[in-house]
N, C-alpha and C positions, 0 to 999 in steps of 0.2 A: 560356344560363342553365340549359337542361335538361341540357346536357353536364356542367355543373359539379355539379348535384344528383346525377346518376347516379354521378359520381366519388366524391362525399362518401358516397353510400350504400354504395359498394363498400368504401370505407375502414372503415366500421363493421363489415363482415362479416369483416374479417381476424381471425385468431386472435391471442391475446396473445403467443404465441412469435414469430409472424410480425412483429408490430409491433415487438418488441424487436430482432430482427435488422435490420429495416428502419431503426430508429432508429440502430443502430450504424453502418450504412452512411452514413447521412445526416451523422452527426457528422464523418466523414472528409472530407465535401465542404466543410464550413463552415470554411475555413481562412484566409480573407482578413482578417477582423477580428472582434474581440469584438462590435461592434455588429451586424455581419452576422449572427452567431449568434443574438443576441437577436431580431432581426427574423425569422429563419427559425423559431425556436421559437414566437414569438408568432403567426406566420401559420398554422403547423400547428395551434396550439391553436384559433385562430379558425375554421378551415375544418373541423376534425374533432372538436373538443372540446365542441360545444354540447350542451345537454341541455334538460330540460323547463323549466328555469328561465330560459332565455335564447334569443336567436335571432341569427343572423348577418345583418348588413345592410351596405350599401356607401355610401360617400361619394364624390362626384365630385371630382376635382382635376385641374387643367389643367397640363400640362408647360410651364413658363415659365422665363424667364431669371431667375436669382437670384444674389445675392452669397453665394457659399459660402465662409465663413470660420470657422475654429475657433479658440477661444481659451480660456485658463484665467482664472478670476476669483478674486481674493484680497481679503480685508479687512485693513485695517492702519490704524496711526496714524502720522501725520507726525512725525518727530523730527529733530533736528539732530545732524549728525556732529561739530560743534565747538561746545562750550559751555565756559563758565568759571564756577565758583561760588566766590566769595571768602569764606573763613572766617577768624576770628581765630586766630593761632597761639598766643596766650597770653591771660591775663586782662589786658585793656588798655582804654584809653579812645579812642574815635574823635575824632580832632583835627579833620578836615574831610573832607567828602564832595564829590567833584568832578563827579558825575553824578547824574542823576534817571532815573526810569522813563520809557522811551520814547526816551532819548538814543541816538544812533548813535556808536559809538566805533571807532577804529582800533586795531590792535595796537600796544602801546607807550604808549597814552594813560594819564595818571595817573588813578586811580580814587579812592583814599582814603589818607589818612595818619593815624597814631596818635600820641598824646601819650606822652612818656616820664615826665614828672613826675607824681607821685602815682599812678603805676600800681600796682595791687594786686599784680601779679605781681613788680614790683621791690621793693615793700615786704616781701613774703613772703621774697624772696631776702635782703634786708637783715637781717630777723629771724633767718633761719637762719644767716647769717654771724655775727651778733653772738653767738648762742647757742654756736656752735662755738668762737668766740674765748674766751668765758667758761669753756667746758668744758675747753679746753686749759690755761688759767691754773689752774683748780682741780686738774686732773690733775697739773700741774707742781709746784704746792705740796705735794700729797699725796705725790709721788714724793720730793721733797727731805726731807720729814719721815720717811717710811718708811726712806730710805737712811741717815739719821743714826741712827735707832734700830737699824738692821741692823748698822751698824759697832760698836755697843755690845752687840750680842747681844740687844737688846730685842725683835726680831721674827724670824720664821723666814724662810728662803730663799724659801718659797712666797709669803709675804705680800710680800716685796720684788719677786719677779718679777711677781706680779699688778699691783702699782703701776706697774712698767715697761710692762707690756701696756696698761693703761688710758691711759698717757700717749701711747704709740705710736698707739693708736686715735683718741685726741683729735686728734693731729697730722693723721691721714688725713682725719678728718671736716672739720677746718678747711680743708685743701687743696681738698676737694670742694665745700664751701660757697662758697669764694672763686671757684672755676671756674663754679659755677652763677650766682653773682651777676653775674660778668663776661659770661657768655653772655646772661642776661636783659637786662642793660644794653645790650649790642651789638644784640639783636634789637629793642629799643624805640627806640634812637637813630635819629632820622630815618627811622623805619620807614614805608615807602610800598609800595602795591600798584599794579601797572600791568596793563593789559589784555594778555592772552595771545592773544586772538582778536579779530577784527573782527566786529562784530555790533550787536545792540540790547540795551540794559539792560531787562530784563523784570521785575526786582523789586529793591527796595532795602529792607532789613529793619533798618536802624540809622539813628540821627540823630547829627548832630555833637554831641560832648560826652558821649555815652552810653558807659558802661562795660560791656563785654560780657565774658562768660565765654569761656574757651578753647573753640575749636570752633564759635562762634556764626556763623551765616550772616549775611553783610553784604549781598551783592548777587549777582545772576546775569545773565550775559550769554550770548545765543544768536545764533549765526550763521545767517542766513537764505540764505546763498549756497551751503550744502551740506546740503540737506535730503534725507531718506531715509525709507523705510518698510521695516520689518521684516515679512516674511510667513512663513507656516508652510506647508510643502509635504509632502504625504504620499508615501510611497515609490513609489506607482504612477504619480505624475505627474513624478518627478524626471527620467526619461529624456527627457521632452519639453522640458525647460528647460535653458538653458546661459547662462553669464556672457556679458554683451554683448547679450543678447536684448532687443529694443525693447519697451517697455511703455507703456500709456496709463493715466494716473492721473486719476480723477474725484473732486473734492472733494464729499463727501456733502452738506455744508450749503449749498453754492452752485451745484453742478453744473458748476463750472469744470473744464476738462480741461487737463492738462499732460503733456508727454512725459517718458519716462525710460527707464531701462534696468536690467537686472540687473547689479549690480556684484559680488556675491558670493553664492556658494552653499555652504552648510556641507557638510562631508563626514562629520560625525558626527551620528547621529540620536538622538532620544529616543523611547521607546516608550510609547504611550498606548492602553490597551485592545487590546493585540495588533498595533497598527499603528505603524510607524516613521514619524517626522516629521522633516524637515530644515528648518532655518532658511535664509532667503535675504533679501538686502538689495537694495531697488530704489531707485536714485538718481534724483532729479528733475533734469531738464535746466535748468529754469528756476524762478523763484519770483515771486510777486506779493504785493500787499498783502493779498489775500484768503487767501493760504495761510499758516496759522499752525501753529506746533508744537503738537501735541496734537490736531489736527484729524483726524477719522476720513476714510478715503478707501477707494476701490475700486481695484484694480490689475487691469488686463486685459493678458494676454500672448498675443499671436496666435501660434498654432503652425503654421497652414497658411492660405493664402488663394488660392483658385482663381479669384477674380474673378467676373465675370458669366458664368455658365455655364448651360446648360440643366439643369433639376432638377425633381424631383418629391418629395413627401413621402417620408420613409423608410418609412412604413407601407405605401406602394404597392408596394414592391419585395418580392417573395416568391422562394422557391427550391424547385426540385424536381430530381430526379435527371436528367431528360431535358433540360430547358432551362437548368438552373443558375439564374441571376438572371432573373426575368421580372416583367412588370406585366400587369394585366388591362385591356386597351384596350376602351373602350366602342364598340361597333359597332351602333348602332341599339338594339335591345332585347337584344342579346347582349353577352357579354364574351369577348374573345379573349385567350388567353395569348400574350404577345409577349416573346421573349428580348430582354434589354438588357445593355448593358455599363455598369458603374457606375464612378464615379471617387471624388473627394473627397466627404465627408460632414461636416456640422456637428452631427449628432445630430438635426436636425429635417428638413433636406433632404439629398438625395443627388444628386450630379452624374450625368447620363446622357450618356455618351460616344457611344453608338449604340443603334439599335433603335427609337426613336420620334423624332418631330419636335416642334418648339415648337407649341403648341396642341392637341396630342393630349390627349384626355380619358382619364384612368386612373381606375380604381375602387380605393378604399381600403377594405379589409375592416374592419368594426367589429363587435365582439362586444358586444351590449347585454345586461346582466343586468336582468331585469324583476322581481327580488326587491327587498326592502326595501333591501338593501345593494348599490347600483348599482356596477358596476365601470367606473371612469373611466379609460381608457387613452389619454387625449388627449395631444397634444403630438407627433404624427407617428409614434408607435409603431403596429405592426400591430395592428388590432383596436381602434383609437381614433378619436376625432373629430380632424380635421385642421385645424390653424390655420395659415393661410398668412402667415407672417412672413418677412422678408427674411434674417435671419441668426440663428445659433444660439448660445445662451449655454450652455456645458457646465458651468457651476457648479452646486453644490447636490448633487452626487452624493455627495461625502465632505467632511469638515470642512476648511475653509480652503483648498480647492483646486478644480480643475475636475473635470469629469465625465470619461467615457470619451473618448479621442481619436477624432475623426470619421474616417470613411473606410472603404470596404469593400475 
């Protein structure tokens, strides 16, 4: 401990220029990972940056076997890749409904039929056809009258040509009205709608005998055999994910867990607040009665799993030029700097490959601010209180995605 305090005192005596040069040299050494850089910076701050408002203390932690796994966490809503919404193609009357809410249907099952008689759409087509026929008769009579006057010199050439054009237009309008009537009649004759997907009828919005406007929703069918979740991934996490990667989906309302995998990753990003985000699709491998479309869920995608390994809190690992990575080992009333080799990290614990054994007590530096605004650096970061938990969740660092990938 005396040795540590003397070293700390010497650091205070360094000149500003010397500290800057030393800082530049240290930066070159921190090349293993972003997390290692954060640990180093925080450790130097805790050891040399105290002032009158705070003090440096230590927490004991024992090197123990831990499950070191790193994963990314995303929030999303379960949806179905296969749905069918039935709409009315025209103004028509529902003849008969063959399904109800909650029914299971197979592809090809009959869902609904519509009546032809007294259909508003057919009546409108009939009215348009009758009007076109009347207009043609009127135009023909007018043309005959104008033609007779033209032969006697009673009207000009312009009046005669105008009557001819009106008759031609009336003929075209009648042809169009006849085609429209035939099309409407064909669409209504024995008009039936069949299921295009196998699934459950989740809504029915019409009754038998009800006349519906064109485009009215009649029912919706959802397949529960092909469920998926859309996730949003920021650009910093995309390199850690790939199509086919396994995922674990937790249903928020029930806590039920189902397996899945990444089925698709977008190659086109959208930019929000200066950060690019990509969309991804996670398919569920299975479904159950408790998994409903529209349910919120958490998706965890493991990026590394070292298994049960010897580990210490990341805050226990510090760095200097002489030893590189080291920990402070408790030796009675003293602390001894001991070089270690590190492996995988989940952001809370770091794997120790060599240097210390299981059961070794290491000291985690903690910088306590005694002012009103206390500095809480807990969670395993250098200079914080250590919470011994078995695995690390890297979520929460950025929107909709994980934190920094673990590992030194």
